[in-house]
N, C-alpha and C positions, 0 to 999 in steps of 0.2 A: 479537349482536356482528357476524354476517355483513354486515348492510347498512352498518353503521357503518364497518367495515373496508374494504369494498369502495369505499365513498365516500372514505375517507382516502387510499387508494391511487390511485385515480383522480385525485384533486386533486394528490396528490404528483408523479404521472406527468406530468400536463398541464404543471404549472409547471416540472419538471425538464427536459422535453423542450423548452420554450421556451427556458430558460436555455441548455441545450446548443447550441440552434440559433443563439445569439448569440456564438459564440466568437471572432468577428472584432471584436467591440466592445471599446472601451477598458476596462481593468480598473475604473477609477473609475465608470463608467456601470453595470457589472455587479454592483457592491456592493449597490446598491439593489433589486436584483430580488428579487420575492416569494419565490421558491424559496430563496434564499440567507438573507435576513433572517428568514425563519420557520422555519429548520431546528429550532432547540431547542423552540420553542413547539409545532410539529407533533409532535415526538417525545414530548413531555410528553402531548399529547392521545392519541397511539397507545399510550402507557403505560397510560392509563385504559381504552381500548377493549380492549386485551389482558388486562387484569386482572393486570399484572405484581405489584402489591402482594400480592395473594392468592397468587400462585405462590410469592412468596418466602417466605411463611410455612411452606411444605412443605420449604424448602431450608436450614433453619437451620443444620444441622451440616455442610454441605459447604464445601470449600474451593476446589475447581475446578469449572467449569461450562463444558460444550462444548454449543453451541448448533448445532443441525441445523434450520435454518428451513425452512419449507413454502412453495414456489412464490414468489410475490412477496416474501415476507419475506426471501428471500435478498439482496434489493438494499438492505437497511437495516442501519444500525449498531444492532442490537438490544441490545447489551451496554450502551449509554448508557442504556437504560430501567430498569436494575436499581440499586436504592438501595445495596446492599452493595458498597462499592469496594475491599473487601479480597479479593473473590473474584478468582481468575485466570479470565478468560473467553476462550475461543476458539471457532472455527467448524469445522464440516465440511459438505461439501455432501450427505453421506449417512452413513448408519451402515455401509454396505458399504465404503466408502472407509476409515472409521475402523477397521474389522476388519483390513483389508489392511495398514494403517499399523502397527497393532499387532503384526502378524506379522513385518514387516521391520525394526522399530526394533532389534532385536538385531544386525542385521547391520551397522549404522552405527557408525562410529568416533566416539562423541559427544565434543563438545569441540574437534574438528579445525577449524582455522581457516584452513588453510594455502594452498588453491587456489581462486582465483575466476575465474570466467568472466563478464567484464564487457562487456556491449553498451552503448556510449556515444554517445547520440543519432545514430542512423544518418543523420538528415535534416539534421543540422548546423544546426539553427534554435533550439535551446534553450541560452542561455548557461548558466544555473544547473543544468542537467543535467550539462554538462560540469565545472562546479565539484563537483557531487555525486559523479561517478564519480572525478574526478581525485583527490579526497581519500580516498574509500572505498577506491580501488585500493591505497593505501599501507598500510592495515590488514592486508594479505595478503601472505605472503612470496613466492607465486607467482601471478601474473596473466596471462590469455591477451593476446597482443598485439592491437591494435585490430582488431575485427572488424565488418563492416558487411552483409555478405551471408548469406543463409540457408544456403547451402551451407557457407561456413566456419564457421557456428555449429554445424551439425549434425556436421561433421568434429570439432569442439572439445570437444564435450559429453562423451565418455568420460574426459577427462583432468582432471575437476574435481570439487569437492564443493559449490561454491557457485555461484549465478548471480544477477547483478544486472543489471537492465534499465533503462535510463533513455531515454526517448524517447516515442513515440507508441503507444497502444494504443486499440482500439476495441471496442465490443460491439454485435454485431448483434442488435436485439431480436427480429426475425421469425425468425431462423436462428443461434442461439447457436454452433452448430459453425463458423461462419464468422468469429466473432470472433477478432481477430488482434493481433499484434504487428507493428509496421512497421519494415522493415529498409531498406536502401539502395535507392534508385530506386522507392520507394513499394511495394516487394514485401512481400506479407503472409504471415506465418506463421501459420496458422489453428489454432484449438484442435483441429480434427480431425487435423491433422499433428502437433501437439504430443503428443496423446493416443497416438500410435504411436511416439514416441521413448523412450529409455530414460534415466530420471533416478533409477534405483534408488540411486545413490551420493551423491545430493545431500541434504545436511542442510537447506539453506536456499535458497529462492528469493525473491528481492524484485522485484516489478514495480512500478517508481516511474513509472507511466504512467497514462493515464486510464481508469477504468471496468474495470480488470482483474479485480476481484472479482465482477463481476455474473455471475449465473447465470440461465437460462431455466427453464422449466416442465417440461421433459422429465424423466423419471424417470432418475436417475443410475445405476440398476441395469443399465440396457441402452444408456444413452447419455450421454456426457459433455455437460454443458450450459454450458460457459463456459471461460475460461482457467484459472481456478484448478482446476476440476475436472479439466481436461486434464493439468496438471502433477501433480496428485495421483494421478490414474490411471496416469500414466506412472511412477510410483514415488517422486516428491519426498516428503521428510518433513515439509516445512513451507513454507508460502507466504504471504508478505505481500504485500498488494495493495490496490487502491482501489475505492471504490464509485461514485465521481463524477468528474468532470472537474476535476481538482485544480490548485491554484496552483503555478506553477513554482518561485517563490522559497522559499515556507514549506515545499514538499515537499523541496527540496534539504536545508534545515537540519534537518527532522525525520529525514530518512533518514541524514545523517551522524551525528547524535546517537544514533540507534538503533543504528548500527553501532559507535559508540564504546562503547556499553553492551554489546552482543552480543560484540563481540572482547575484552571484559574478562571474559567468562564469565557474562553475564546471559542467561537463556533469552529466546527471541524474544517470548514473550507478555509478559513482564515488561518487557523492552527497549523494546518499541512502546508500552507503557502509559507508562513513564518518559519517552519521547521526547514523547508526545502532551501529558502533564502539563507538562512543561518548556516546550513551544511555546506552550501556551495561557497560561502564567502569565508568561513571559519578557517584560520590558520592553525599551525601546529601549537604555537604558544597558547593562542585562546582556547584551542580544544584541551589542552593540557590543564589550563585554569578551570574549564568547566568540569572537567573529569575529576579534578580534585575536590570541588565542591560536591559532585555527585558522591564521591567516595565518603566525604564527612557525613553527608546526608544519609547514605547507606548504612553507615556505622550506627548513626543516631536511631535508625529503624531496625537495627540488629539483622540486617540483611546477611544471608548465608555466607560464611567466612570465605568459601571458594570464590564467590562472585566479587566479593571485595578485593581478594588477591588478584583477580583477572584485570579489575579496574586499576589497581596499582601498577600492574604490568604495563597497562596501555599508558598510563601517566609517564611512566619512565621511557617507554618508546618515543613519545612526542616530545619529551624534554631533550631526547638525543638528536632530533632531527632539526632541519632548518626551521627556524621559529617563524619565519614569513612564508613559508610554502603552505599552500592550501591543499590538503591531501584529498578532498572529496570535491573539487572544483568541477571535475569532468561530468558532464550531464548524465552518464550512465549511473552514478551513484545516487542521484536524487530525483530525476525527472521522471522515473518510472511509477512513482507513487501517485495516485489519483483518487478523488472523492466522487462518490455517486450519492446524490442528495437532491432533494426538490429545493 
C-alpha cells in the first residue's frame, strides 16, 4: 500500500498546488482543472488503496466514528470514503487533544447560542462573505460590533461562546505554525499566536475561509500543526473548517444553512452533514425559493440593504437558469468542509 499511497498523494498535491496557484483565473476556466474534475474519482481510488471496505467490516456495531488521520491524510476528506452514511463522523488532530476535550466538556453550557464573535471579511473584497456574516449574525442575541484588527479581536475573545470568521486564511505547507487568518491591512494572526489564546469558553468556531483545516506533519503532542489544531489546543470545543480553497458563493449558502440547523438545536456534526447534503442536491428552482425566504427573513431583521440587494440579484440569476440543474452538485463545492470535535 505504501508505494500506491505515496504516488496518490504526490499526484493529488501536484494538481492541487497547480490549482491553488491559479486563484486569479476566471471561475469558469478553473472548473475544468484536473484537480477539481477528478476529486470524486481520485477519492474512490484512495478508498481502494486504504482498504476502507475491509475496515468497515470491523465497525459494524458503531454509530459514531472519530478519525485521527496520519500525516498527509489530515488534508483529505476521509469521511467520504466510508459507505455507511448513517455514521456520525468527525475528526481530531490527535488523541491527546481528544482527551483534553473530554475533560473540559463538562464545563461548557451546552446549547447556549447567545454570544457570537464575528469577523466579517476584513479585506472587504468578498461580497458573499458579507452576506454570510450579515445573515448569521441575526441568529444570535448578542454579537460583537465590527472588528477588523487583531488587537480588537484578542480583547473581545473573553466575552463570547461562538466565533465565526469569513475572509481569507492560508496554510503554510513548509511551516504550519505560520498558517494564519488575515485581518485588516493584511495582518496575519498565526496558528502559533492562536494556540496561546484562551478559547475555553467557546462551544463552536467556524472558519469559513480557505485551507483552514489543513495540518502539517509535526507531532501534535509537542507542537500545533495548523489553525484547527491551534484553536483546539487553546480550548475550543468544536471547529468547522475547510480543506481547500473554497468557492465564495457556495460556501456562503452552506454556512448559512449550517447555522440555521445548528441554532435550531442540531449538533455541529449533523448540521454540517445536512448542509452538505442540501447543497449537493439543491437545484436552481429550490435554491431560488430558499433565497427568497432568506431575503424575507433578512428584511424582517433589518439586515444591511446592500446585502439584501445582493440576495435579490442571486434570486434573479437562479430564476433565469435551468430550474432542474444543480449548481453546486460537484464535490468541490461542499466536500471540503469538515468538523473537528470529540
